[in-house]
C-alpha positions, 0 to 999 in steps of 0.5 A: 500500500502506497500511503500518501499522508493527508495532514499538510493541508490548509483545511487543518487549523495547524497547517493553515496558521503555519502557512500564513505565518511562514512558520516552518517548524509545524510543517516540517514536524507534520512531514516527519511524523507522517513519514515515521508513522508509515507514509510513503509520500506527502500530500500538500494542499494550501487550502483556504489560506491568505496570500497568493496560492502559488507562493504558498504552495512553493513555500510549503514544498521548499519547507518540506524538502529541507527535511525530507526527500519523500515524494510530494503529492501536489494537491491543487485544482488550479493548473497555474499553481500546479505547473509552477509547483511541480517545478519546485519539487526536487524529486518527481512529484505526484500531480493531484489531480485532473478531471476526466474531461478531454481538455483537462487531460490534454493539459495535465498529462503532457505536464506529467510527461514533461516534468517526469511526474506521476498523475492522479486522474479523477473519474469526474467531469463537468457532469459531476461524479458518476453514480454507478460503476459504468460511468466510472469505467467510461471515464477511466477508459478516457483517462487511460486512452489519453495517458497512452496518447501522450506517452504517460506510462501506466506505472505513473498513472493513478485513477481515483474513482472518487468515493463519496460519503457513505451517509449521503451515497450508500451505494457509492462504496460498492460502485467504487469497488466495482469500478476498480475491479473492471478498470484493472482489465482495460490495459496491461499493465493496469494503472494504479488506483488511489482514493481520498479515503477520508471522504467515505466517512465525511460527517459520519460518527464512526470515521476511523472504523469506516475508513479502516474497514473500507480501506481493507475492502478496497485493497482486496479488489486492487486499490494500491494507494490512498491519501489518508491519515497516517496518524491513525494507527488502527488505520495503518495497521489495517492497511498493513494487515490487508496486504499480509492476508493478500500475500502482498507482504511476507508474514512474520509475527512482528509484521507491523514493525517489520513493515514500518521499519522498511519505510 
């Protein structure tokens, strides 16, 4: 499981204040603690902060790179911010994200190829998030086709089938799993699959429980990455255990410690 830590985000009070105050210490602490908890990469999102988004994003990236060379997942819906931010990354970035519309893909896929970045593409277009498996599969096929047209290797493509909160879309968790299952078959090799995991439990009471059970279920159908809370120990343990049971990791009695020490 490729874990992308979600906590360096201006939606969180601590990160928002640090960005606006240009206080490096809280950001660097969040980066290092997420990596120590098992994260493989760090999602970076300026959120609703004051100031210029490009300057805020570049400051965040440079601040993180002072203490780690872990991959940075640049999370912004603004192409102008993205195109500048990926250039500030000393190692190949993860572009998060593009929609499945052709005009968007024709901008973002070449950017990923040009900068040597990986790309997250959402099964989402101008009409919104599909309500069923077929809609997600059709958009996923468009994403794969455009990636191939522009020369983006499947190993560098992540399709995000977009999970919605279970309390407002009770059929959505199963639809996402069905889409992953079918999209695995449309190319060889298959693209990667990623979810913004916390969305499934948004505004729900049992958030941690919902997150870890759903993550385990999705790993079983082919999910291999998630943007998630690496500080949730039970969630991390569930991800590691799911991979053990699917023979994606070797079992030993101290498999959790072994997994974390290998990071």
